[in-house]
C-alpha positions in Angstrom: -33.6 5.3 0.4 -31.9 5.0 3.8 -28.2 5.4 4.5 -26.4 4.9 7.9 -22.9 4.4 9.2 -21.9 1.9 11.9 -18.4 2.3 13.4 -16.3 -0.8 13.6 -13.3 0.8 15.4 -11.5 4.1 15.3 -10.3 3.5 11.7 -13.0 1.5 10.0 -16.8 1.7 9.6 -19.6 0.1 7.6 -22.0 2.1 5.5 -25.4 0.5 5.0 -27.6 1.7 2.1 -31.2 0.5 1.7 -32.7 1.1 -1.7 -36.4 0.6 -2.3 -38.4 0.4 -5.6 -39.4 4.0 -5.3 -35.7 4.9 -5.7 -34.9 3.0 -8.9 -38.0 1.7 -10.6 -39.0 4.8 -12.4 -35.7 5.3 -14.2 -35.4 1.5 -14.9 -38.9 1.4 -16.5 -38.1 4.5 -18.6 -34.8 2.9 -19.9 -36.6 -0.3 -20.7 -39.3 1.7 -22.7 -36.4 3.4 -24.6 -35.0 -0.1 -25.4 -38.4 -1.2 -26.6 -38.8 1.8 -29.0 -35.4 1.0 -30.6 -35.6 -2.9 -30.5 -35.7 -4.8 -33.7 -36.3 -8.6 -33.6 -37.4 -11.2 -36.2 -41.2 -11.5 -36.2 -41.8 -8.1 -34.8 -42.1 -4.7 -36.4 -39.4 -2.2 -35.1 -40.5 -0.8 -31.8 -43.2 -3.4 -31.3 -41.3 -6.0 -29.4 -43.4 -7.0 -26.4 -42.4 -5.3 -23.1 -42.1 -8.7 -21.4 -39.4 -9.8 -23.8 -37.5 -6.5 -23.4 -37.8 -6.9 -19.6 -36.4 -10.4 -19.8 -33.6 -9.5 -22.1 -32.5 -6.2 -20.5 -34.1 -5.9 -17.1 -31.2 -7.2 -15.0 -28.5 -5.3 -16.7 -30.5 -2.0 -16.7 -31.3 -2.5 -13.0 -27.7 -3.2 -12.2 -26.5 0.0 -14.1 -29.1 2.1 -12.3 -28.3 0.7 -8.9 -24.5 1.3 -9.5 -25.2 4.9 -10.5 -27.5 5.5 -7.6 -25.2 3.9 -5.0 -22.2 5.8 -6.3 -24.0 9.2 -6.1 -25.5 8.4 -2.8 -22.3 7.1 -1.2 -20.1 10.0 -2.1 -22.8 12.6 -1.4 -23.1 11.1 2.1 -19.3 11.2 2.6 -19.1 14.8 1.6 -22.1 15.9 3.7 -20.9 14.1 6.8 -17.3 15.5 6.1 -15.8 12.1 6.5 -12.0 12.0 6.0 -11.5 8.6 4.3 -8.6 6.6 3.0 -8.9 5.1 -0.4 -12.4 4.4 -1.6 -15.3 2.6 -0.1 -15.2 -1.2 -0.9 -18.3 -3.4 -1.2 -18.4 -5.7 1.9 -17.0 -9.0 0.9 -19.9 -11.1 2.3 -22.6 -8.8 1.0 -23.9 -9.9 -2.5 -27.6 -8.9 -3.0 -29.4 -10.9 -5.6 -30.2 -8.3 -8.3 -33.5 -9.2 -9.9 -36.2 -6.9 -11.3 -39.5 -7.9 -9.8 -41.0 -4.4 -9.2 -41.2 -4.5 -5.4 -37.8 -5.6 -4.2 -35.8 -3.7 -1.6 -32.0 -4.0 -1.7 -29.4 -3.6 1.0 -25.8 -2.8 0.2 -22.9 -2.7 2.7 -19.6 -0.9 2.2 -16.4 -1.0 4.2 -14.9 2.4 4.8 -11.5 3.4 6.1 -11.2 6.6 8.1 -8.1 8.7 8.4 -6.4 8.4 11.8 -6.5 11.3 14.3 -3.1 12.6 15.4 -1.1 15.7 16.2 2.2 16.9 14.7 4.2 18.7 17.3 7.3 20.8 16.9 9.7 21.8 19.7 11.8 24.9 19.4 14.5 23.0 21.2 14.7 20.3 18.5 18.0 20.8 16.6 18.8 20.0 13.0 21.9 20.7 10.9 22.0 22.1 7.4 25.2 20.7 5.9 26.8 23.1 3.4 29.4 21.9 1.0 32.7 23.8 1.2 33.7 25.1 -2.2 37.4 24.5 -2.0 40.2 24.4 -4.6 39.9 20.6 -5.1 36.2 20.8 -5.8 36.7 23.8 -8.2 39.5 21.9 -10.1 37.4 18.8 -10.4 34.3 20.7 -11.7 36.5 22.8 -14.0 38.2 19.6 -15.4 34.8 18.0 -15.9 33.6 21.0 -18.0 36.8 21.0 -20.0 36.3 17.4 -20.9 32.6 17.8 -21.6 33.4 20.5 -24.2 36.5 18.6 -25.5 37.2 16.9 -28.8 37.9 13.3 -29.7 41.3 12.6 -31.1 43.3 9.5 -31.9 45.9 8.2 -29.5 48.8 5.8 -30.0 48.9 4.3 -26.5 46.0 3.7 -24.2 45.5 5.8 -21.1 43.1 5.6 -18.2 40.4 7.8 -19.9 40.5 6.4 -23.4 38.0 4.5 -25.5 39.4 1.3 -27.0 38.0 -0.2 -30.1 38.9 -3.7 -31.1 38.0 -7.3 -31.9 36.8 -9.7 -29.1 37.4 -13.4 -30.0 36.2 -16.2 -27.7 38.9 -18.7 -26.6 38.6 -22.3 -25.6 40.0 -24.0 -22.5 43.5 -24.2 -24.1 43.6 -20.5 -24.9 43.0 -21.1 -28.6 40.4 -19.4 -30.8 37.1 -21.2 -30.5 35.9 -21.9 -34.1 32.2 -21.6 -33.2 32.7 -19.0 -30.5 31.8 -15.3 -30.3 33.6 -12.9 -32.6 32.6 -9.3 -32.2 34.1 -5.8 -32.8 33.2 -3.6 -29.8 34.5 -1.0 -27.4 35.8 -0.6 -23.9 35.7 2.8 -22.1 38.6 2.6 -19.7 37.4 5.4 -17.4 34.4 3.2 -16.4 36.5 0.2 -15.4 37.8 -0.5 -11.9 41.5 -0.2 -11.2 42.2 -3.9 -11.6 40.6 -4.2 -15.1 42.0 -0.8 -16.2 45.6 -1.9 -15.3 45.4 -4.7 -18.0 44.5 -2.2 -20.7 46.7 0.8 -20.1 49.8 1.0 -22.3 48.5 -0.9 -25.3 48.8 0.3 -28.9 47.0 -0.7 -32.1 47.7 -4.4 -33.0 48.4 -5.4 -29.4 46.5 -8.3 -27.8 45.2 -8.9 -24.2 43.3 -11.8 -22.8 40.3 -10.9 -20.6 37.8 -12.8 -18.6 34.1 -12.3 -19.6 33.6 -10.6 -16.3 36.3 -8.1 -17.1 34.6 -7.0 -20.3 31.4 -5.8 -18.6 30.0 -5.3 -15.1 26.8 -7.4 -15.7 25.1 -9.7 -18.1 23.1 -7.0 -19.8 26.2 -4.9 -20.6 28.2 -8.0 -21.7 25.4 -9.1 -24.0 25.4 -5.6 -25.6 29.2 -5.6 -26.1 29.4 -9.1 -27.5 26.2 -9.2 -29.5 24.7 -12.2 -27.6 21.5 -12.6 -25.6 21.4 -11.8 -21.8 20.8 -15.4 -21.1 23.9 -16.4 -23.0 25.9 -13.6 -21.3 24.7 -14.9 -17.8 26.2 -18.3 -18.6 29.3 -17.0 -20.3 32.6 -18.0 -18.5 35.0 -18.0 -21.4 38.1 -15.9 -21.8 38.4 -13.5 -24.8 41.3 -12.2 -26.7 41.0 -8.4 -27.5 43.0 -7.2 -30.4 43.3 -3.4 -30.3 42.3 -1.7 -33.6 42.1 2.0 -32.6 42.3 4.3 -29.5 40.3 7.4 -29.1 41.0 10.0 -26.5 38.9 13.0 -25.4 41.2 16.0 -25.5 39.8 18.5 -22.9 38.9 22.0 -24.1 41.2 24.9 -23.2 39.9 27.4 -20.7 39.8 30.3 -23.1 37.3 32.8 -24.5 36.0 30.4 -27.1 34.9 28.0 -24.3 33.5 30.8 -22.1 31.4 32.2 -25.0 30.2 28.7 -25.9 29.0 28.1 -22.3 27.6 31.5 -21.3 27.1 33.5 -24.5 29.4 36.1 -26.0 31.0 38.5 -23.6 29.3 37.3 -20.4 32.6 35.8 -19.0 35.8 37.3 -20.2 38.6 35.8 -18.1 39.7 32.7 -16.2 39.0 34.6 -13.0 35.5 35.4 -14.0 35.0 31.8 -15.1 36.1 30.5 -11.7 33.8 33.0 -10.0 30.9 31.7 -12.2 31.7 28.1 -11.4 31.8 28.9 -7.7 28.3 30.4 -7.8 27.1 27.4 -9.8 28.5 25.0 -7.3 27.0 26.9 -4.4 23.6 26.9 -6.1 23.8 23.2 -7.0 24.9 22.1 -3.5 22.5 24.5 -1.8 19.6 22.5 -3.3 21.2 19.3 -2.2 21.7 20.7 1.3 18.1 21.8 1.5 16.9 18.4 0.3 19.0 16.6 2.9 17.8 18.9 5.7 14.2 18.3 4.7 14.7 14.5 4.6 16.3 14.6 8.1 13.4 16.6 9.5 10.8 14.5 7.8 12.4 11.3 9.2 12.4 12.8 12.6 8.7 13.9 12.3 7.6 10.4 11.1 9.5 8.7 14.0 7.8 10.8 16.7 4.3 11.0 15.1 2.8 7.6 15.8 -0.6 6.4 14.6 -2.2 3.2 13.3 -3.6 2.6 9.9 -6.3 0.2 8.8 -3.8 -2.2 7.2 -6.3 -5.0 6.2 -8.6 -2.5 4.4 -5.7 -0.8 2.6 -4.4 -4.1 1.3 -7.8 -5.0 -0.1 -8.0 -1.5 -1.6 -4.6 -1.8 -3.2 -5.6 -5.1 -4.8 -8.9 -3.6 -6.0 -7.3 -0.6 -7.7 -4.2 -2.3 -9.1 -3.9 -1.7 -12.8 -2.6 -5.2 -13.3 -4.0 -8.3 -11.5 -2.1 -8.6 -8.2 -1.8 -11.5 -5.8 -2.0 -11.2 -2.0 1.7 -12.1 -1.9 2.5 -9.2 -4.2 0.5 -6.8 -2.2 2.3 -7.9 1.0 5.6 -7.3 -0.6 4.6 -3.7 -1.7 2.6 -2.8 1.4 5.4 -1.6 3.8 6.7 0.9 1.3 3.2 2.1 0.4 2.3 2.4 4.1 5.3 4.6 4.9 4.5 6.8 1.9 0.9 7.1 3.1 2.0 7.9 6.6 4.1 10.9 5.4 1.3 12.0 3.1 -1.1 12.2 6.0 1.4 13.9 8.2 2.3 16.4 5.4 -1.4 17.2 4.8 -1.9 17.7 8.6 1.0 20.2 8.7 -0.4 22.1 5.8 -3.9 22.2 7.4 -2.8 23.1 10.9 -0.5 25.9 9.7 -2.8 27.3 6.9 -0.3 26.5 4.2 -1.8 26.9 0.8 -0.5 27.7 -2.7 -2.7 29.8 -4.9 -2.9 29.8 -8.7 -1.6 33.3 -8.7 1.5 32.2 -6.8 2.0 29.3 -9.3 1.7 31.7 -12.2 4.2 34.2 -10.7 6.7 31.3 -10.0 6.5 30.0 -13.6 6.8 33.6 -15.0 10.1 33.9 -13.0 11.5 30.7 -14.5 10.4 31.7 -18.0 12.0 35.1 -17.6 15.3 33.6 -16.4 15.4 31.3 -19.5 14.8 34.3 -21.8 17.5 36.3 -20.1 20.0 33.4 -20.5 19.3 33.5 -24.3 19.9 37.3 -24.3 16.3 38.5 -24.4 15.9 40.9 -21.5 12.7 42.8 -22.4 10.0 40.2 -22.5 6.5 41.8 -22.0 4.6 40.8 -18.9 1.6 39.6 -20.8 3.7 37.2 -22.9 5.2 35.8 -19.6 1.7 35.3 -18.2 0.5 33.6 -21.3 3.5 31.2 -21.3 3.0 30.5 -17.6 -0.7 29.6 -18.2 0.2 27.3 -21.0 2.7 25.5 -18.7 0.2 25.1 -15.9 -2.4 23.6 -18.3 -0.2 20.5 -18.4 -1.1 18.3 -15.4 2.4 17.0 -14.8 4.0 20.4 -15.0 1.3 22.0 -12.8 1.9 19.3 -10.2 5.7 19.9 -10.3 5.2 23.6 -9.8 2.7 23.3 -6.9 4.8 20.6 -5.2 7.9 22.9 -5.4 6.0 25.9 -3.9 4.5 23.7 -1.1 8.1 22.4 -0.5 9.3 26.0 -0.1 6.6 26.9 2.3 7.2 23.7 4.3 10.9 24.6 4.6 10.0 28.2 5.7 7.7 26.7 8.4 10.5 24.4 9.6 12.8 27.4 9.9 10.4 29.1 12.3 9.4 26.0 14.3 12.8 24.3 14.7 16.4 25.2 15.6 18.5 24.8 12.4 22.2 25.3 12.5 24.5 25.6 9.4 27.7 23.5 9.3 30.2 23.6 6.4 31.8 20.3 5.4 33.8 18.8 2.6 32.3 17.4 -0.6 33.4 13.8 0.2 31.9 13.9 3.6 28.6 15.3 2.3 28.5 12.6 -0.4 28.9 9.9 2.1 25.8 11.1 4.0 23.5 10.6 1.0 
């Protein structure tokens, strides 16, 4: 067997593999003899089918299987030994289709297209400035968060007149062009949640009581065809074509009464005796908001830095090869047009993946299994402490952490989180990062 690589350009190459009969014939003949021993055909005793017939029946498929195994092993062994950094997987060259026939002396030549990772540098400048935007925890934000919690833990009660946060239950009846009930039209009992409506729609429904009527356009009942279909019990296709008006007859009004900020609520949220006053409750909320927005701030900072790195780190990719590879590995059959539509997004994700891996490699950033176990143990311990268990043995924490990391998705999430932390630590040392406190509304508009 002979294998060689010929560079096409900086990003692509062709691998040529020549396979002679000495490489495949022995195993092919052995497999055919095994088939002969097991073969059973009319007119022949079991195991006595002539070798020529076995060769004719199974020769090509056995040879194909052996060549595929041999080529796969040889190709990836060569890539590893030559330390080639590739993109995707090797693809059989499109115009190379050797005629697979078993004649005992045939030599085959196989060609594979290969995509190579681009060479580039990721540079940092200590003069490069970035801003970490911190959300100001002011009185308005505290009140909003406190009110949200009170409503989340509130109770449903009946109301006599609709308000802007109420749930209205009633009968929807389709009307004809003259405003009369359409005999064959839609009739459906359903609900409207006023808080989710825009101001114009909400204005029509505030101040109603049980038995009152209001006429609504189909577009005022729901924001899209899917929601309208659900509320009226029709198909999305019917909802898309629906332009009728509907009379809503109010049958009942439900209102969420917010919970009081008292000890019962505090105990329900945090456990008995953890928070014992409104002042302690507000301090707890402030810490929660700071923690929540700290994560958002870190994510925005990372996104800003990543965007900057991508913009200044320029390199080419073997686009034509990657499109072929995407089509080859697609779980569902894909057309060239579909690949073209998806390619730009894939290309940008790949660019960052290559840059990220380069940063990890150049800066010796690794996450060990011990670090992952320690991280998960910390999370498990926190969860136990929240439920009131403060004395969990270390071996129990370790066993739980190992069980978590046995799950592939959980392990990926943990390692990604730790790599993210180490990446942010690197950015802190390589770049100039300044903190700036801003209001919640301004921060929200940035995202």
